[in-house]
C-alpha positions as CSV (number, residue, x, y, z in Angstrom):
1,M,93.5,60.7,91.3
2,Y,95.2,63.5,93.3
3,V,97.6,64.2,90.4
4,I,94.6,64.7,88.0
5,F,92.9,66.8,90.6
6,L,95.9,69.1,90.8
7,I,96.1,69.3,87.1
8,G,92.4,70.3,87.0
9,V,93.0,73.0,89.6
10,R,95.8,74.5,87.5
11,M,93.8,74.4,84.3
12,D,92.0,77.4,82.9
13,P,89.1,76.3,80.8
14,T,88.7,79.9,79.3
15,L,92.1,79.4,77.6
16,V,90.2,77.8,74.6
17,V,88.1,81.0,74.2
18,H,91.0,83.4,74.7
19,S,93.3,81.7,72.3
20,G,91.1,82.2,69.3
21,R,90.2,79.8,66.5
22,K,93.7,78.5,65.9
23,G,93.7,76.2,69.0
24,V,90.1,75.0,68.3
25,V,90.7,74.3,64.6
26,I,94.0,72.5,65.3
27,G,92.5,70.6,68.2
28,L,89.6,69.4,66.2
29,S,91.6,68.4,63.1
30,G,94.2,66.7,65.3
31,F,91.5,64.6,66.9
32,L,88.9,63.8,64.3
33,L,91.3,62.5,61.6
34,P,93.2,60.0,63.9
35,L,89.8,59.0,65.4
36,A,88.4,58.2,62.0
37,M,91.5,56.2,61.0
38,T,91.8,54.3,64.3
39,A,88.1,53.6,64.5
40,A,88.2,52.2,60.9
41,G,91.2,50.0,61.8
42,S,89.7,48.8,65.1
43,S,86.4,47.4,63.9
44,S,85.2,44.1,65.3
45,E,86.2,42.2,62.1
46,A,89.6,43.7,62.1
47,M,90.3,43.1,65.8
48,A,89.1,39.4,65.6
49,T,92.8,38.2,65.8
50,E,93.3,40.1,69.1
51,R,92.2,37.5,71.7
52,D,92.5,39.6,74.9
53,V,90.5,42.7,73.6
54,S,86.8,43.1,74.2
55,M,84.8,43.1,71.0
56,R,82.1,45.4,72.2
57,P,81.7,48.3,69.7
58,T,81.4,50.9,72.5
59,F,84.7,49.8,74.0
60,L,86.5,49.7,70.6
61,F,85.3,53.3,70.0
62,A,86.6,54.3,73.5
63,L,89.9,52.7,72.6
64,A,90.1,54.6,69.4
65,T,89.3,57.8,71.3
66,S,92.0,57.2,73.9
67,L,94.6,56.8,71.1
68,S,93.4,60.1,69.4
69,V,93.2,62.4,72.3
70,T,96.0,64.8,73.4
71,S,95.4,65.7,77.0
72,F,96.3,69.1,78.5
73,A,97.5,67.2,81.6
74,V,100.1,65.4,79.4
75,L,101.2,68.4,77.3
76,S,101.5,71.0,80.0
77,P,104.4,69.4,82.0
78,I,106.3,68.6,78.8
79,L,106.1,72.2,77.5
80,S,107.0,73.4,81.0
81,E,110.1,71.2,81.1
82,L,111.2,72.5,77.7
83,N,110.5,76.2,78.7
84,L,108.0,76.6,75.9
85,L,104.9,77.4,78.0
86,N,105.0,81.1,77.0
87,S,105.9,80.6,73.4
88,D,103.4,81.0,70.6
89,L,103.6,77.3,69.8
90,G,103.1,76.4,73.4
91,R,99.9,78.5,73.7
92,I,98.4,77.0,70.6
93,A,99.3,73.4,71.7
94,M,97.7,73.9,75.1
95,S,94.6,75.4,73.7
96,A,94.3,72.6,71.1
97,S,94.8,69.9,73.8
98,M,92.2,71.5,76.0
99,T,89.8,71.4,73.0
100,T,90.4,67.6,72.7
101,D,90.0,67.2,76.4
102,G,86.5,68.7,76.2
103,I,85.6,66.3,73.4
104,A,87.0,63.4,75.3
105,W,84.9,64.3,78.4
106,I,81.7,64.3,76.3
107,I,82.7,60.9,74.8
108,M,83.4,59.5,78.3
109,V,79.8,60.4,79.4
110,V,78.4,58.9,76.2
111,Y,80.4,55.8,76.8
112,I,79.1,55.4,80.3
113,L,75.5,55.8,79.1
114,A,76.1,53.4,76.2
115,E,77.6,50.7,78.5
116,A,74.6,51.1,80.9
117,F,72.2,50.9,78.0
118,L,73.6,47.5,77.0
119,V,72.4,46.2,80.4
120,S,68.9,47.9,80.2
121,P,67.3,51.2,79.3
122,A,66.5,51.8,83.0
123,T,70.2,51.4,83.9
124,S,71.1,54.0,81.2
125,I,68.7,56.5,82.8
126,W,70.1,55.8,86.2
127,A,73.7,56.3,84.9
128,F,72.7,59.6,83.4
129,F,71.1,60.7,86.6
130,S,74.2,59.6,88.6
131,V,76.6,61.7,86.4
132,A,74.2,64.6,86.6
133,V,74.2,64.4,90.4
134,L,78.0,64.5,90.4
135,A,78.1,67.6,88.1
136,V,75.4,69.4,90.1
137,F,77.2,68.7,93.4
138,I,80.5,70.0,92.1
139,L,79.1,73.1,90.3
140,F,76.5,74.2,92.9
141,A,78.0,73.0,96.2
142,V,81.8,72.7,95.9
143,R,82.5,75.7,93.7
144,P,80.4,78.2,95.8
145,I,82.3,77.0,98.9
146,A,85.6,77.5,97.1
147,L,84.6,81.0,96.0
148,R,83.5,81.8,99.6
149,V,86.8,80.6,101.0
150,I,88.7,82.8,98.5
151,E,86.6,85.8,99.6
152,R,87.2,85.2,103.3
153,T,91.0,84.9,102.8
154,P,92.7,88.3,103.2
155,P,95.0,89.3,100.3
156,G,98.5,87.9,100.8
157,K,97.4,85.5,103.6
158,P,97.4,81.7,103.3
159,V,94.2,79.7,103.3
160,E,93.3,78.1,106.6
161,E,94.4,74.5,107.1
162,T,90.8,73.4,107.8
163,Y,89.6,74.4,104.3
164,V,92.5,72.7,102.6
165,F,91.8,69.5,104.5
166,V,88.1,69.6,103.6
167,F,88.8,70.0,99.9
168,L,91.3,67.1,99.9
169,L,88.7,65.0,101.6
170,I,86.1,65.9,99.0
171,V,88.6,64.6,96.3
172,L,88.4,61.1,98.0
173,L,84.6,61.3,98.2
174,V,84.2,62.3,94.6
175,G,86.6,59.6,93.5
176,L,84.7,57.0,95.5
177,Y,81.4,58.1,94.0
178,S,82.8,58.1,90.4
179,D,83.9,54.4,90.9
180,I,80.5,53.5,92.3
181,I,78.6,54.9,89.2
182,G,81.0,53.1,86.9
183,A,83.1,56.1,85.7
184,N,86.9,56.3,86.1
185,S,87.7,58.0,89.4
186,F,90.1,60.4,87.7
187,H,87.2,61.9,85.7
188,G,85.5,63.0,88.9
189,A,88.8,64.4,90.3
190,L,89.4,66.3,87.1
191,M,85.9,67.8,87.1
192,L,86.4,68.8,90.8
193,G,89.7,70.4,90.0
194,L,88.3,72.4,87.2
195,A,85.6,73.8,89.5
196,I,88.1,75.3,91.9
197,P,89.6,78.7,90.7
198,D,93.2,78.4,89.7
199,G,96.0,80.5,91.3
200,P,96.3,82.0,94.7
201,P,95.1,81.7,97.4
202,L,93.2,78.3,97.2
203,G,94.7,76.7,94.1
204,T,98.2,77.6,95.3
205,A,97.5,76.3,98.8
206,L,96.2,72.9,97.6
207,G,99.2,72.5,95.3
208,E,101.7,73.4,98.0
209,K,100.2,70.9,100.5
210,I,100.1,67.8,98.4
211,E,102.4,68.3,95.4
212,A,105.5,67.1,97.1
213,M,103.9,64.0,98.4
214,V,102.0,63.2,95.2
215,S,104.8,64.0,92.7
216,G,107.6,62.7,94.9
217,L,106.1,59.5,96.3
218,I,102.7,58.4,95.1
219,L,103.1,59.1,91.4
220,P,106.4,57.3,91.1
221,L,104.9,54.3,92.9
222,Y,101.9,54.4,90.5
223,Y,104.3,54.3,87.5
224,A,106.2,51.5,89.2
225,M,103.0,49.4,89.6
226,T,102.2,50.1,86.0
227,G,105.6,48.8,85.0
228,L,105.1,45.7,87.1
229,S,101.9,45.0,85.2
230,T,103.7,45.3,81.8
231,D,105.2,42.1,80.4
232,M,107.4,43.0,77.5
233,W,108.5,39.4,76.9
234,R,105.0,38.1,76.1
235,M,104.1,40.8,73.6
236,H,103.3,39.7,70.1
237,W,102.9,41.7,66.9
238,G,99.5,42.1,65.5
239,R,96.7,44.4,64.5
240,L,97.1,46.6,67.5
241,Q,100.5,48.1,66.6
242,L,99.0,49.1,63.2
243,I,96.1,50.9,64.9
244,V,98.5,52.8,67.1
245,F,100.6,53.7,64.1
246,L,97.4,54.9,62.3
247,G,96.6,57.2,65.2
248,W,100.1,58.6,65.2
249,V,100.0,59.3,61.4
250,G,96.5,60.7,61.6
251,K,97.4,63.2,64.3
252,L,100.6,64.1,62.5
253,V,98.7,64.8,59.2
254,G,95.7,66.4,60.8
255,V,97.7,68.9,62.9
256,M,100.1,69.7,60.1
257,V,97.4,70.4,57.5
258,S,95.4,72.7,59.7
259,S,98.5,74.4,60.9
260,L,99.7,75.1,57.4
261,Y,96.1,76.3,56.5
262,L,96.4,78.8,59.4
263,E,99.7,80.1,58.0
264,I,101.9,78.5,60.7
265,P,105.5,77.9,59.3
266,L,106.2,74.4,58.1
267,R,108.9,73.7,60.7
268,D,106.7,74.9,63.5
269,A,103.8,72.9,62.1
270,V,105.9,69.7,62.2
271,S,107.0,70.5,65.8
272,L,103.4,71.2,66.9
273,S,102.2,67.9,65.4
274,L,104.9,66.0,67.2
275,F,104.0,67.7,70.5
276,M,100.4,66.8,70.0
277,N,101.4,63.1,69.7
278,S,102.7,63.1,73.3
279,K,101.5,60.4,75.7
280,G,101.6,60.5,79.5
281,I,99.7,60.1,82.7
282,V,96.2,60.2,81.2
283,E,97.0,57.4,78.8
284,V,98.5,55.3,81.7
285,I,95.4,55.9,83.8
286,T,93.1,55.0,80.9
287,F,94.9,51.8,80.0
288,N,95.0,50.8,83.7
289,F,91.2,51.4,83.8
290,F,90.7,49.1,80.8
291,L,92.9,46.4,82.4
292,T,91.2,46.6,85.8
293,N,87.8,46.3,84.2
294,K,89.0,43.3,82.1
295,L,88.4,45.1,78.8
296,I,91.9,44.3,77.7
297,G,94.4,41.6,78.7
298,K,98.0,42.0,79.8
299,N,99.4,41.5,76.3
300,T,97.3,44.4,74.9
301,F,98.1,46.5,78.0
302,S,101.8,45.9,77.6
303,I,101.7,46.9,73.9
304,L,99.8,50.1,74.6
305,I,102.1,51.2,77.4
306,C,105.3,50.4,75.5
307,L,104.2,52.1,72.3
308,S,103.2,55.2,74.3
309,V,106.6,55.3,75.8
310,V,108.3,54.9,72.4
311,I,106.1,57.5,70.7
312,T,106.7,60.1,73.4
313,A,110.5,59.4,73.6
314,M,110.8,59.9,69.9
315,S,108.4,62.8,69.3
316,V,109.2,65.2,72.2
317,P,113.0,65.6,71.7
318,V,112.6,66.0,67.9
319,A,109.8,68.6,68.4
320,G,111.9,70.5,70.9
321,W,114.9,70.5,68.6
322,L,112.8,71.8,65.6
323,Y,111.1,74.6,67.4
324,D,113.2,77.6,68.4
325,P,111.1,80.5,69.8
326,A,114.0,82.9,69.5
327,R,113.6,82.9,65.7
328,R,110.5,85.0,66.1
329,Y,112.4,87.6,68.0
330,A,114.9,88.2,65.2
331,V,114.4,91.8,64.0
332,Y,116.3,93.0,61.1
333,K,115.5,96.7,61.5
334,R,117.4,98.8,63.9
335,R,115.5,99.2,67.1
336,T,117.9,101.1,69.2
337,V,118.0,104.5,71.0
338,Q,121.1,105.5,68.9
339,H,119.3,105.0,65.5
340,L,116.0,106.6,66.6
341,K,115.1,109.8,64.9
342,A,115.2,112.9,67.0
343,D,111.5,113.5,66.9
344,A,110.5,109.8,66.9
345,D,108.4,108.2,69.7
346,L,110.8,106.4,72.1
347,R,109.1,103.1,73.0
348,I,110.4,101.6,76.3
349,L,109.4,98.2,77.7
350,A,109.8,98.6,81.5
351,C,109.8,95.3,83.4
352,I,108.7,95.5,87.0
353,H,108.8,92.7,89.6
354,D,107.5,94.5,92.7
355,D,106.9,97.9,94.4
356,S,110.5,98.5,95.1
357,H,111.3,98.7,91.4
358,V,108.8,101.5,90.7
359,P,110.6,104.7,92.1
360,G,113.9,104.1,90.3
361,T,112.2,103.2,87.0
362,L,110.0,106.3,87.1
363,A,113.1,108.4,87.8
364,V,114.9,106.9,84.7
365,L,111.8,107.4,82.6
366,E,111.4,111.0,83.8
367,A,115.0,111.7,82.9
368,S,114.3,110.4,79.4
369,N,112.9,113.8,78.3
370,A,109.3,113.1,77.5
371,T,107.8,116.1,75.7
372,S,105.1,116.6,73.1
373,Q,107.9,116.9,70.5
374,T,109.9,113.9,71.8
375,P,107.2,111.5,73.2
376,V,107.8,108.4,75.2
377,S,105.6,105.3,75.1
378,I,105.9,103.2,78.2
379,Y,104.9,99.5,78.0
380,L,104.7,98.4,81.6
381,L,105.1,94.7,82.1
382,Q,104.7,93.3,85.6
383,L,106.6,90.0,86.1
384,V,104.7,87.6,88.4
385,E,105.9,84.1,89.0
386,I,103.3,81.5,88.3
387,A,101.7,79.8,91.3
388,G,98.8,77.3,91.3
389,R,98.4,77.3,87.6
390,S,99.6,75.1,84.7
391,A,99.1,77.6,81.9
392,P,100.8,81.0,81.9
393,V,98.5,84.1,81.9
394,F,99.1,87.3,79.9
395,I,96.9,90.2,81.0
396,P,96.6,93.5,79.0
397,H,95.1,96.0,81.5
398,K,92.5,98.4,80.4
399,L,92.1,100.9,83.2
400,R,90.8,104.5,83.3
401,R,93.5,107.1,83.6
402,D,91.5,109.8,85.3
403,A,92.5,111.3,88.7
404,S,89.5,109.8,90.6
405,R,90.4,106.3,89.5
406,I,94.1,106.8,90.4
407,N,93.4,108.4,93.8
408,A,91.1,105.6,94.8
409,P,92.7,103.2,97.3
410,P,94.4,100.4,95.3
411,S,92.9,96.9,95.9
412,T,96.0,95.0,94.9
413,D,99.8,95.5,94.5
414,S,99.3,95.4,90.7
415,D,96.8,98.3,90.9
416,R,99.2,100.3,93.0
417,I,102.0,99.9,90.5
418,I,99.8,100.7,87.5
419,N,98.4,103.8,89.3
420,A,102.0,105.1,89.9
421,F,102.7,104.9,86.2
422,F,99.4,106.5,85.3
423,Q,100.3,109.4,87.7
424,H,103.6,109.7,85.8
425,E,101.6,110.0,82.6
426,L,99.2,112.6,83.9
427,R,102.0,114.9,85.2
428,H,103.2,115.5,81.6
429,P,101.6,117.5,78.8
430,E,99.2,115.6,76.7
431,G,100.9,113.4,74.1
432,A,104.2,113.4,75.9
433,V,103.8,110.1,77.8
434,A,101.6,107.2,77.1
435,V,101.4,104.2,79.5
436,Y,100.2,100.7,78.5
437,P,100.2,98.2,81.4
438,F,100.5,94.4,81.1
439,T,101.0,91.6,83.5
440,T,102.5,88.2,82.8
441,I,102.1,85.3,85.2
442,S,104.5,82.6,84.1
443,P,107.5,80.5,85.2
444,Y,110.8,82.3,85.4
445,S,112.3,79.8,83.0
446,S,110.1,81.0,80.1
447,M,109.2,84.5,81.2
448,H,111.7,86.0,78.7
449,D,109.4,84.8,75.9
450,E,106.7,87.2,77.1
451,V,109.1,90.0,77.4
452,C,110.6,89.5,73.9
453,R,107.2,88.8,72.3
454,L,105.8,92.1,73.7
455,A,108.9,94.0,72.5
456,V,108.4,92.6,69.0
457,E,104.7,93.4,68.9
458,K,105.1,97.0,70.2
459,R,108.3,97.7,68.3
460,T,110.1,99.0,71.3
461,S,113.6,100.4,71.1
462,L,114.6,99.6,74.7
463,I,113.9,97.0,77.4
464,I,114.6,98.1,81.0
465,L,115.3,95.2,83.3
466,H,116.1,95.3,87.0
467,Y,119.3,93.9,88.5
468,H,118.5,90.7,90.3
469,K,120.2,91.8,93.5
470,R,118.5,94.3,95.8
471,H,120.2,96.7,98.2
472,M,118.4,96.4,101.5
473,L,117.7,99.3,104.0
474,A,119.4,97.4,106.9
475,G,122.5,96.7,104.8
476,G,123.5,93.8,102.6
477,M,121.7,92.5,99.5
478,R,118.9,90.1,98.6
479,A,119.3,88.1,95.4
480,S,116.6,86.6,93.2
481,V,117.7,83.6,91.2
482,G,114.5,83.8,89.1
483,L,115.0,87.4,88.0
484,R,118.6,86.6,86.9
485,V,117.3,83.8,84.8
486,V,114.9,86.2,83.1
487,N,117.6,88.9,82.6
488,R,120.1,86.5,81.1
489,K,117.7,85.0,78.6
490,V,116.4,88.4,77.5
491,L,119.9,89.6,77.0
492,E,120.5,86.6,74.7
493,V,117.5,86.9,72.4
494,A,116.1,90.5,72.8
495,P,114.8,92.1,69.6
496,C,116.0,95.5,70.6
497,S,118.4,97.2,73.0
498,V,118.4,96.2,76.6
499,A,119.3,98.1,79.8
500,V,119.9,96.4,83.2
501,F,119.1,98.9,86.0
502,V,121.1,98.6,89.2
503,D,119.0,100.7,91.6
504,R,121.0,101.5,94.8
505,N,117.8,102.6,96.5
506,A,115.6,99.6,96.0
507,G,114.0,98.5,99.3
508,S,114.8,101.8,101.1
509,V,112.3,104.2,99.6
510,G,108.5,104.1,98.9
511,L,106.4,105.0,95.9
512,S,105.8,108.4,97.3
513,T,109.5,109.4,96.9
514,F,109.2,110.1,93.2
515,I,105.5,111.1,93.3
516,P,105.1,114.1,95.7
517,G,101.4,113.6,96.5
518,P,98.0,112.5,95.3
519,L,96.7,113.8,92.1
520,Q,93.9,116.4,92.1
521,D,91.1,116.5,89.7
522,Q,92.5,119.5,88.0
523,S,95.7,117.5,87.1
524,T,93.9,116.1,84.1
525,S,93.3,119.6,82.7
526,S,96.8,120.9,83.6
527,R,98.5,118.2,81.5
528,R,96.7,119.6,78.5
529,S,98.6,122.8,78.7
530,N,101.5,123.5,76.4
531,G,103.8,124.1,79.3
532,G,106.9,121.9,79.7
533,Y,108.2,120.5,82.9
534,A,106.8,123.4,85.0
535,A,103.4,121.7,84.5
536,S,104.6,118.1,84.7
537,S,107.5,117.4,87.0
538,P,108.6,120.5,88.8
539,G,111.8,120.2,90.8
540,F,113.1,117.0,89.1
541,R,117.0,117.1,89.2
542,A,119.4,114.4,88.2
543,A,123.2,114.3,87.5
544,V,124.0,111.6,84.9
545,A,127.4,110.3,83.9
546,A,128.0,108.4,80.6
547,L,131.1,106.3,80.5
548,F,132.5,105.8,77.0
549,F,135.1,103.1,76.4
550,G,134.1,102.4,72.8
551,G,131.9,99.9,71.0
552,G,128.2,99.6,70.0
553,D,127.0,99.2,73.6
554,D,128.7,102.4,74.8
555,R,127.4,104.3,71.8
556,E,123.9,103.2,72.8
557,A,124.5,104.5,76.3
558,L,125.9,107.7,74.9
559,A,122.8,108.2,72.7
560,Y,120.5,107.7,75.7
561,A,122.6,110.2,77.8
562,A,122.3,112.7,75.0
563,R,118.5,112.4,75.0
564,M,118.5,112.9,78.8
565,A,120.7,116.1,78.4
566,R,117.7,117.8,76.7
567,H,115.7,117.6,80.0
568,P,116.1,121.0,81.7
569,G,116.6,119.3,85.1
570,V,119.2,116.8,84.0
571,T,123.0,117.5,83.7
572,V,125.1,115.0,81.8
573,G,128.8,114.4,82.0
574,V,130.4,112.3,79.3
575,M,133.7,110.7,80.2
576,R,135.6,109.1,77.4
577,F,138.4,106.6,78.4
578,L,141.3,106.6,76.0
579,P,143.9,103.9,76.0
580,A,147.5,105.0,76.7
581,R,149.8,105.5,73.7
582,R,151.6,102.2,74.2
583,I,148.4,100.3,73.8
584,K,147.0,99.7,70.3
585,D,143.3,99.6,69.7
586,D,141.2,98.7,66.7
587,P,141.3,101.5,64.1
588,T,137.8,100.7,62.6
589,D,136.1,100.9,66.0
590,R,138.1,104.0,66.8
591,R,136.8,105.8,63.7
592,I,133.1,105.0,64.6
593,D,133.6,106.0,68.2
594,N,135.3,109.3,67.2
595,R,132.3,110.1,65.0
596,A,129.9,109.5,67.9
597,I,132.0,111.6,70.3
598,E,132.2,114.5,67.8
599,E,128.4,114.5,67.5
600,V,128.1,114.6,71.4
601,K,130.7,117.4,71.5
602,A,128.7,119.4,69.0
603,L,125.6,118.9,71.2
604,A,127.5,119.9,74.3
605,S,128.7,123.1,72.7
606,R,125.1,124.2,72.3
607,S,123.9,123.0,75.7
608,R,124.7,124.0,79.3
609,N,123.5,120.6,80.6
610,M,126.2,118.5,78.9
611,K,130.0,118.3,79.2
612,V,132.6,116.0,77.7
613,K,135.8,115.0,79.4
614,E,138.6,112.6,78.3
615,E,140.7,110.4,80.6
616,L,143.9,108.6,79.5
617,V,144.1,105.2,81.2
618,G,146.6,102.4,80.9
619,D,145.3,99.7,83.2
620,M,142.2,98.6,85.2
621,E,143.6,100.1,88.4
622,R,143.4,103.6,86.9
623,I,139.8,102.8,85.6
624,V,138.7,101.8,89.0
625,Q,140.2,104.9,90.5
626,V,138.2,107.1,88.1
627,L,135.0,105.2,88.7
628,R,135.3,105.7,92.5
629,G,135.8,109.4,91.9
630,L,132.3,109.6,90.4
631,D,130.8,109.4,93.9
632,E,132.6,112.6,94.9
633,A,131.4,114.3,91.7
634,G,127.8,113.8,93.0
635,Y,126.4,111.8,90.1
636,D,123.0,110.1,90.6
637,L,123.0,107.8,87.6
638,V,125.9,106.2,85.6
639,L,125.3,104.9,82.1
640,V,127.8,102.4,80.6
641,G,127.8,99.8,77.8
642,M,127.8,96.1,78.6
643,R,130.4,94.6,76.2
644,H,133.9,95.9,75.8
645,R,135.6,92.9,74.3
646,W,137.8,94.9,72.0
647,Y,138.9,97.4,74.6
648,P,142.6,96.7,75.0
649,V,142.9,97.7,78.7
650,M,140.3,95.1,79.8
651,P,141.5,91.6,78.9
652,A,138.5,89.3,79.8
653,N,140.7,86.4,80.7
654,G,142.1,88.2,83.8
655,L,138.6,89.3,85.1
656,S,136.4,86.3,84.6
657,E,137.8,84.6,87.6
658,W,136.3,87.1,90.1
659,S,133.2,88.3,88.2
660,E,130.0,88.0,90.1
661,C,127.8,88.6,87.0
662,P,129.9,88.2,83.8
663,E,126.8,88.8,81.6
664,L,126.9,92.5,82.6
665,G,130.3,92.9,81.1
666,V,133.6,94.0,82.8
667,I,132.6,97.5,83.9
668,G,129.0,96.7,84.5
669,D,129.8,93.8,86.8
670,L,132.3,96.0,88.6
671,L,129.8,98.8,89.2
672,A,127.0,96.4,90.2
673,S,129.2,94.5,92.6
674,S,128.4,94.5,96.3
675,D,132.1,95.2,96.9
676,F,131.9,98.4,94.8
677,D,130.1,100.4,97.5
678,T,129.3,103.6,95.4
679,P,125.9,105.2,96.1
680,Y,124.9,106.1,92.5
681,S,122.6,103.9,90.4
682,V,123.8,102.3,87.2
683,L,122.2,101.6,83.9
684,I,124.1,98.9,81.9
685,M,123.2,98.9,78.2
686,K,123.4,96.4,75.5
687,Q,122.7,97.5,72.0
688,Q,120.6,95.4,69.6
689,D,122.9,93.4,67.3
690,Q,122.5,93.7,63.6
691,G,120.7,91.1,61.5
692,G,118.7,89.8,64.4
693,L,121.7,87.7,65.4
694,N,122.5,88.5,69.0
695,A,126.2,88.1,69.8
696,A,126.9,85.9,72.8
697,V,126.7,87.7,76.1
698,P,129.8,86.8,78.3
699,G,128.7,84.4,81.0
700,A,125.1,84.1,79.7
701,Q,125.3,80.4,79.6
702,D,127.0,80.0,83.0
703,V,125.2,78.2,85.8
704,W,124.9,80.3,88.9
705,H,124.7,78.1,92.0
706,G,123.0,80.5,94.4
707,N,119.9,80.7,96.6
708,D,117.5,83.5,97.2
709,G,118.3,85.1,100.5
710,D,120.2,87.8,102.2
711,A,124.0,88.4,102.0
712,T,125.2,90.7,104.8
713,G,127.6,93.4,104.0
714,A,128.1,97.1,104.6
715,V,126.7,99.5,102.1
716,A,126.7,103.3,101.8
717,P,123.8,105.4,103.2
718,P,120.8,105.1,100.9
719,R,120.5,107.9,98.3
720,T,118.1,108.6,95.5
721,M,117.6,110.9,92.6
722,S,116.2,114.1,94.2
723,T,112.8,115.4,93.2
724,G,113.0,118.5,95.4
725,P,113.6,121.9,94.0
726,G,117.2,123.2,93.7
727,S,118.9,119.9,94.4
728,S,121.2,118.2,91.9
729,R,123.1,115.9,94.3
730,F,122.2,112.8,96.3
731,K,119.4,113.0,98.8
732,Q,120.5,111.5,102.1
């Protein structure tokens, strides 16, 4: 009962409406066809050979219904375990299962009334009144109390223990009442859970208090008791196995036909139909209810339980093997900074986890040279770990960009982050910057699906991720395991180029560092002038270094640095590392690299903001020496490619033993390392691979055995890109 209550709390009934007609059509076809087939096969005449099954027509219809339903409570944990909650298929499956749940709920009420009518019409009226009283109590008593508790809980604060205790007590009372009126106790618990808003603070608090006890102790005991009631040795083959098979085939055909009609690919349609055939906790509870009320005997109960286990054990692994969400992210057109036309709109997907990521991201975006001739579109995606919900939530924000809206006190952290980016947009001439904010609330294990899906839909050329380790003001670093999971998976399947930003100032500066003050009403009109940075970002200064070892990733970093060099407040120094004469490199790569460098030299000859320098190196020791010298040169930001597998000076076999984050590449891992205490920030870039087939990122499949927390260690004094006038060095 508590398990079903928690599932109800985490369900979002509006998911059916938001998902469109696909989920509804697939849910209906995947329910009605197997219901018709199982109902025809389980008629009283056909079931005459089954001695321990009630022959009442109402029960036989209820049995057919239970074999045709796909419950949200069953499908959600399966998709979560396979990291498919955020995938397109996962969203359709959850919407379809919620549709069938709604139908099953109506059939349950009709079943209770029909059973009562067999006793007497007066009993049927009393049963209807009893169910109505339960619904009224939950909707007009419990839900208003839950909403009031949420209103009285300050943002970011936990719900008081007393309220949690009261709601857990109400679960018991509702379950008792459901049993008294003749309904299954889990139906009342599910209705109660649906009435409580999902997510923090109340839904999260209820889950945190009882999930460990329920999932770790009570639920395994319940399954053990179900196993003790199952007698595999006394089962006999008969009509029942055929009915279960008809239900399986009916759902398979019904879901596949409707999926193909809705233009879902065949392979995905097969996978979806197999997922919809999954059985789980709801079926176990239903069959136990039938057994307890003596509607079926132990033989029938054992057959139903065993067939449910077999169907799920066969369907789920095959469905997971057939469906690969990464296929949808395969983009065969070049979506990189290097291959972008000079006057094309640069589309950047900036992923933000919290406030500390905002200043550095805004500084990088400002350095990207957003003008009316070279516009920048920023797709802001806030990454929020799911809490108190079963289904992920994707929110496209539609907020006003005027100064009065932005200057108003933000009500949430999300508003504060969005307002900071809208301020960045308003400080530029009209048409130079466009901000489109989104929020994803999902598990870290599947959050990369949202990132890549948005990148495909918006045709972005670059995804900016933040390094999972954060430099703290008091010294040391804080690591987030979840963010590293997201970063590694995005690097594997991204449909465009990716940059991992190592911000040395995260945690030590506030949002006001980049944004000098609140916007005035006249800011809206000033952005419409034709002036350049004098009207948008006066005083922005940044010194950028681009390290070029060779290869596609370094060419991507070089192209991004060349774009930054067009900003009047940005100076760019390109440093090319050449192998010593005794070392042979790949001639094909060298020709492509030489062509890229020649283009940059031509640009540098026409610009005062860009210089090119070459360094002759023969080993890693010399490379490290040059990298440490960048601090003395006063650079604010260093750009470097991620993969240098063909660079002869850096053999991977000698460096993998001490790499902290091998997925960042040899140089990227070195610059991001806590042992490399340089004060400049680093942008580590990976260029989109051709043909939509991403080459393996070194270390992307490695398992990192770490915990979130602090790691003490001395760091250099915090510095940041300066926004004050006349400064091109670090700001202490």
